[in-house]
N, C-alpha and C positions, 0 to 999 in steps of 0.2 A: 553462512553464505559468504564464503571467501571472496574478496574482491570488491565488496561494498564498503565505501569509505564515508566518513563524516563530510557533509557538504554536497553529496551526490543526491540525485533524484531517483526514486524507486516507484514504479507503478505496478500494483498488484491487481490482477483482474481474474474474476471467477464468480461462479454462481453461489447463491446462498448455501452455506453449509459445506462448501468444498475446501475450506482450510485457509482462507485469506487471513482470518484473525490470528490463527496459530502461527502462520508464516510471518505476519507482520510483527508479532511480539517476539518471535525468535530473532528476527533481524535487530529489533530494538534492544533486546537483551545483550546481543553480541557487541553492540556499540557502546554500552555503558562503561564508565560513567559519563553522561552528558545530560544537560538540561533537556527534558522531554515534555512536549506539549501535545496532549491528546485532544484532538478536535472531533467531537462525537455527535454529529447532527441528529442521530436517531436515539441517543441515550441508551445504547445497548451494551456498552463496555463496562468492565470493572477493572480498574487499573491500580487499586489499592489506596487511592486518596479520595477525599470528599470532592465531588464535582461542584463546579460553580456554573451559573447560568446567565448572569448579567454582565454587561460590559464593565461596570465598576468593579465587580468581583474578579473579573478576568485580569484587570490591570494589577491587582494585588497578588493574585495567584501566580502570575508569571514570574514572580520573584523566587518562587520555590523551585526545588530541583525537578519536581513533577507537577504538572498542571493538567487537570481534566476539565474540559470545557464542554458543556452541553448547552448550546444556545437556546434561549427561551423562545426566540423567533428565528425564522429563516428568510426574513425579508432582506432586500438588498442593502438597506441602511445598516442593519445589524451585521450582516456579513462583511460589508466594507469596513466598518469600524473595528470589528474584532480582528480581522486579518491585518489591518493597518497597525493595531497594537502589537500583534505578534511580530510583524516584519520589523518594527522599530526596536525590538529587543535585541541588544548586541549578541552576536554569536560567540561561541558555538552553541547551537541548539538543534534539536530534532523535532520536527512537526509531523505527527502521525495523524493523518486525515482518514477517518473511517469510511465515508462514502462521498467520493468526489463529485458524483452526479447530483448530490443534494445541495451542494454549495456553488456549483457552476453549471453552465449549459454549453451547448455547442457554439454559442455566439457571445457569451458573457462570462467573466471571471472577476472576482474581487481583486482590486489592484494589489493589495498586500500579498495575496496568494500568487498572482502573476509574477510579482517581483521575486518571491521565494523560488518559483520554478525557473525563472530566467536568469536571476542574478545571485542566487544563494550560495553558489559554490565557493567563491573567494572569501566571503565573510563566514563561511562554514555554517550556513543555515540550511539544514537538510530537510527534505520532504519525502515521506513515505505515504503514498496515496493509495487507497483501496477503492475499487469500484466493481459493481456488477455489470454496468453498461458503459463500455468503452466509447461508443458513438455519442453518448449523451454528456460526456465530459468535455471541457474546453480543450481544443487541440494542443495548447501549449503544454498541458500535462503529459501528453503523449510524446510530443516532439522534443521536449527538453529532458526526458528521463534517460539517464545513462543505463538504467536497468528496467526492463519490462518483464514481468513474470506472469504467465498465463497458466492458470490451473485448469486441469481437465474437469469435465468434458469440454470440448471445443465450444466457444461462444456462438451465439446466434449469427446468422449470415451477415447482417449489417455490421455487427461489432467485429466479426472476423475480417471483413473487407477493410474496415477502418484501421485496425491495428496492422494488418498486412502491409498497407501502404506506408506506415510509419517505420516498419522494420525492413522494408525492401524485399518482401517475399510475396510470391503468388498466393492468393487466398486458398486455392485448392491444395497447393503444396503444404501450406501451414495447417490446414484441416487434417491432411493425411498424417502429418507428424504428430499432431495432438491425439488423433485416434489410435495410432500405433503405440504412443506413449501410454495411453489409458489401457490398451489391451495388454501391454507388457507389465506395467507396474500398478495398474488399478487406480481407484479413487485417490485423490490428494496428491498425485504426481503432478509435476509442473514443468513448463518450458520456460527457460530463462534466456532472455535476449540481452546481450552485452553490446551496447553501442560501440564501445571501443573494440575494434577488431571485427565488428559486424558479425558476432558469433552467437549461435544458438546452442544451449546446453539442455539436455534431457536430464531431469532430476527426479529421483524416486521420492515417495512420500516421506514426510517426517514421522518418525516413530516415537511413541511415548516410552518411558522407561520400562514398561512391562513387556515391550516387544510384541504388542498385539497386532501390529501391522496397520494401525490407523490412529490418527490423532484423537486425543480425548475430546468428547463432545458433550454439549448439553442435550437434553431430551429432544429439543427441536432441531438438532443437527448442527447448530453453530458451534465452533470450536470454543472450548472452555478457557477463559482467561485465568482461572484459578489452578489449572493443571500445571504440573512441573514442565518446564520447557523441554522440548524434545531434541533429539539429535538426528543428523542426516543419516538415512539408511544406507546409501551408497554414494560414492563419489560422483560429482556431476560429470556427465558424459557429453562432450561436444559433438555437434553435428557438422560434418564437412560443409 
């Protein structure tokens, strides 16, 4: 994903099994080496290191090049404390948040996560946030993202209207672009919005090394973290 730099904010949106995990790890891999923190509310990821679950363990694990945190609880106190610890860590680092709607809502967000989204660029504290529900995430995660990537198929109407407002597009126009993209390139294709330049790019699916035309997946449809990282099928195509 050319053009994504350390310190920027990236929001990935798509339905379960449509490639968010593969795309997120592709971006993370392309930015290495950098200290990486994987915040995994559902405990579904395998990133190659032993996960920790308590606040005390998190403080120690943040010293390592890779930290995998599966919070033992998702109450507000735990969320506030854990994101405060992460924000206090000197940059550069990359925070990969697996399901943003699990740790924030339309009206509330942990302060450390808010600071990462609003003030992380200068100290090179980067955020890559994934979500299935754009409307259920805090607005700051949408408004502050330099890059918003929407995987096909088009999201439900409420989410479509929510994100259309943040990227300055008509919801009907945005749906038509996503539907055309899916018709031309099929599953796992995605629309990439670059806030700099107010640009939309149509992107083909990421292909695994065997050239099969679809990302490697688990049996349940979720992208496999153990698969070799894919390459971009075609160059990104800007939309006028």
